[in-house]
DRENDO-1510 file (C-alpha; in Angstrom, 1 decimal, always signed):
<recs>
REC; n; res; u; v; w
REC; 1; MET; +0.0; +0.0; +0.0 .
REC; 2; SER; +1.4; +3.4; -0.9 .
REC; 3; GLU; +2.2; +5.8; +1.9 .
REC; 4; ARG; -0.6; +8.2; +0.8 .
REC; 5; ASN; -3.3; +5.4; +1.1 .
REC; 6; ARG; -2.2; +4.5; +4.7 .
REC; 7; ILE; -4.6; +5.4; +7.5 .
REC; 8; TYR; -3.0; +6.3; +10.8 .
REC; 9; PHE; -4.9; +7.1; +14.0 .
REC; 10; LYS; -4.5; +10.8; +13.5 .
REC; 11; ASP; -6.5; +10.4; +10.2 .
REC; 12; ILE; -9.4; +8.4; +11.7 .
REC; 13; GLY; -11.9; +11.2; +11.6 .
REC; 14; ARG; -13.9; +10.1; +8.6 .
REC; 15; TYR; -13.7; +6.4; +9.3 .
REC; 16; VAL; -15.3; +3.8; +11.5 .
REC; 17; LEU; -13.4; +1.1; +13.4 .
REC; 18; GLU; -14.2; -2.6; +12.6 .
REC; 19; PRO; -13.1; -5.0; +15.3 .
REC; 20; ILE; -11.3; -7.7; +13.3 .
REC; 21; SER; -9.7; -9.8; +16.1 .
REC; 22; PHE; -9.5; -10.0; +19.9 .
REC; 23; TYR; -8.0; -12.4; +22.5 .
REC; 24; VAL; -7.2; -12.8; +26.1 .
REC; 25; LYS; -4.1; -14.9; +26.5 .
REC; 26; VAL; -1.4; -15.8; +29.0 .
REC; 27; PHE; +2.1; -15.3; +27.6 .
REC; 28; THR; +5.2; -16.9; +29.1 .
REC; 29; PRO; +8.7; -15.6; +29.1 .
REC; 30; ASP; +9.8; -18.1; +26.4 .
REC; 31; PHE; +7.3; -16.6; +23.9 .
REC; 32; TYR; +8.9; -15.2; +20.8 .
REC; 33; MET; +7.4; -12.7; +18.3 .
REC; 34; GLY; +9.2; -11.4; +15.3 .
REC; 35; MET; +9.2; -7.7; +14.3 .
REC; 36; HIS; +6.1; -7.1; +12.1 .
REC; 37; ASN; +3.5; -4.5; +11.2 .
REC; 38; HIS; -0.1; -4.4; +9.9 .
REC; 39; SER; -2.7; -2.0; +8.6 .
REC; 40; TYR; -4.9; -2.1; +11.7 .
REC; 41; PHE; -4.7; -0.5; +15.2 .
REC; 42; GLU; -4.0; -2.6; +18.2 .
REC; 43; PHE; -4.8; -2.1; +21.9 .
REC; 44; MET; -3.0; -4.3; +24.4 .
REC; 45; TYR; -4.0; -4.3; +28.1 .
REC; 46; ALA; -1.9; -5.9; +30.8 .
REC; 47; GLU; -4.4; -7.6; +33.0 .
REC; 48; LYS; -1.8; -9.4; +35.0 .
REC; 49; GLY; +2.0; -9.0; +35.0 .
REC; 50; SER; +3.8; -6.8; +32.5 .
REC; 51; PHE; +5.1; -6.9; +29.0 .
REC; 52; THR; +7.4; -5.0; +26.7 .
REC; 53; ILE; +6.7; -3.7; +23.2 .
REC; 54; GLU; +9.7; -3.0; +21.1 .
REC; 55; THR; +9.2; -0.7; +18.1 .
REC; 56; MET; +11.3; +0.5; +15.2 .
REC; 57; LYS; +10.7; +3.2; +12.7 .
REC; 58; ASP; +12.7; +1.9; +9.8 .
REC; 59; PRO; +13.0; -1.9; +9.4 .
REC; 60; GLU; +15.7; -1.4; +6.7 .
REC; 61; LYS; +18.1; -0.2; +9.4 .
REC; 62; ILE; +19.7; -3.2; +11.2 .
REC; 63; ASP; +21.1; -0.9; +14.0 .
REC; 64; GLN; +19.7; -2.1; +17.3 .
REC; 65; SER; +19.8; +1.5; +18.6 .
REC; 66; GLU; +16.8; +2.2; +16.3 .
REC; 67; ILE; +14.7; -0.1; +18.5 .
REC; 68; ALA; +12.7; +1.6; +21.3 .
REC; 69; SER; +11.3; -0.3; +24.2 .
REC; 70; LEU; +8.2; +0.5; +26.3 .
REC; 71; THR; +7.1; -1.6; +29.3 .
REC; 72; VAL; +3.4; -1.9; +30.0 .
REC; 73; HIS; +2.7; -2.7; +33.6 .
REC; 74; GLN; -0.4; -4.4; +35.1 .
REC; 75; GLY; -3.4; -2.1; +34.7 .
REC; 76; GLU; -1.9; -0.2; +31.8 .
REC; 77; PHE; -2.5; -0.5; +28.1 .
REC; 78; ILE; -0.7; +0.5; +24.9 .
REC; 79; PHE; -2.1; +1.7; +21.6 .
REC; 80; ILE; -0.1; +0.6; +18.6 .
REC; 81; ASP; -0.7; +2.7; +15.5 .
REC; 82; ALA; -1.1; +1.1; +12.1 .
REC; 83; TYR; +2.1; +0.3; +10.1 .
REC; 84; LEU; +4.4; +0.6; +13.1 .
REC; 85; PHE; +7.0; -2.2; +13.2 .
REC; 86; HIS; +6.7; -3.8; +16.6 .
REC; 87; ARG; +7.1; -7.0; +18.6 .
REC; 88; LEU; +5.9; -8.3; +22.0 .
REC; 89; LYS; +8.4; -9.5; +24.6 .
REC; 90; ILE; +7.7; -11.2; +27.9 .
REC; 91; THR; +10.8; -10.7; +30.0 .
REC; 92; ASP; +10.1; -11.8; +33.5 .
REC; 93; LYS; +6.9; -13.6; +34.6 .
REC; 94; ASN; +3.8; -14.7; +32.8 .
REC; 95; ALA; +1.6; -11.9; +31.5 .
REC; 96; THR; -2.1; -12.0; +30.8 .
REC; 97; ILE; -2.9; -9.7; +27.9 .
REC; 98; TYR; -6.2; -8.5; +26.5 .
REC; 99; ASN; -5.8; -7.5; +22.8 .
REC; 100; ILE; -8.2; -6.0; +20.3 .
REC; 101; GLU; -7.4; -5.2; +16.7 .
REC; 102; LEU; -9.4; -2.5; +14.9 .
REC; 103; GLU; -9.3; -1.8; +11.2 .
REC; 104; PRO; -10.4; +1.6; +9.8 .
REC; 105; LYS; -13.2; +1.3; +7.2 .
REC; 106; SER; -15.4; +3.9; +5.5 .
REC; 107; PRO; -18.9; +4.1; +6.9 .
REC; 108; GLU; -20.1; +2.4; +3.7 .
REC; 109; GLU; -17.8; -0.6; +4.1 .
REC; 110; TYR; -18.6; -1.3; +7.8 .
REC; 111; ASN; -22.1; -0.5; +9.0 .
REC; 112; PRO; -23.6; -3.5; +11.0 .
REC; 113; PHE; -27.3; -3.1; +11.7 .
REC; 114; ASN; -27.1; +0.5; +10.3 .
REC; 115; VAL; -25.3; +1.5; +13.5 .
REC; 116; ASN; -23.5; +4.4; +11.8 .
REC; 117; ALA; -26.9; +6.1; +11.2 .
REC; 118; LEU; -28.3; +5.2; +14.7 .
REC; 119; MET; -25.2; +6.1; +16.8 .
REC; 120; PRO; -22.5; +7.8; +14.7 .
REC; 121; ILE; -19.2; +8.3; +16.5 .
REC; 122; ARG; -17.5; +11.6; +15.8 .
REC; 123; TYR; -13.9; +10.5; +16.2 .
REC; 124; ASN; -12.5; +14.0; +15.7 .
REC; 125; ALA; -14.5; +15.3; +18.7 .
REC; 126; LEU; -13.8; +12.1; +20.7 .
REC; 127; ILE; -10.1; +12.5; +20.1 .
REC; 128; GLU; -9.9; +16.3; +20.8 .
REC; 129; GLU; -12.0; +16.1; +24.0 .
REC; 130; THR; -10.1; +13.1; +25.6 .
REC; 131; ASN; -6.6; +11.9; +26.2 .
REC; 132; LEU; -6.8; +10.2; +22.8 .
REC; 133; LYS; -5.5; +13.5; +21.4 .
REC; 134; ASN; -2.1; +12.4; +22.8 .
REC; 135; ILE; -2.2; +9.4; +20.5 .
REC; 136; ALA; -3.3; +11.4; +17.5 .
REC; 137; LYS; -0.6; +14.1; +18.1 .
REC; 138; ALA; +2.2; +11.5; +18.5 .
REC; 139; THR; +4.5; +10.9; +15.6 .
REC; 140; SER; +2.8; +8.9; +12.8 .
REC; 141; GLY; +3.2; +5.2; +13.4 .
REC; 142; GLY; +3.8; +5.5; +17.2 .
REC; 143; GLY; +2.9; +3.5; +20.2 .
REC; 144; THR; +1.5; +5.2; +23.3 .
REC; 145; ARG; +1.1; +3.8; +26.8 .
REC; 146; PHE; -1.6; +4.7; +29.2 .
</recs>
């Protein structure tokens, strides 16, 4: 997908969010995930224990100094923007993680039970009036912990 067709969280105003996947899973310290990215947004909540998300802006650079780490502690969550290269690491003890993945769609593409007409969500207003503005104002493709 070309850079101009990519939808980041800061651009979400005219879109709706379709839940495409979710899970609750216990991860152990021997879990391995490779660096990857995807076109959808991801919320990860630490229900028990903690986990680390490693991110990198440019996967073409092999330099490990380009990798940033952010630890999410019990009771916190992280938002991972679309197209951000990232991986999950469990470093100490087991971690129970709630995960939901949301894909931006036009209101015409995703409108179950005509919900967009019955209860439209004005994401621009929602973002500006809450702490979500911190996510939207972050550098494109960022991860933000709360």
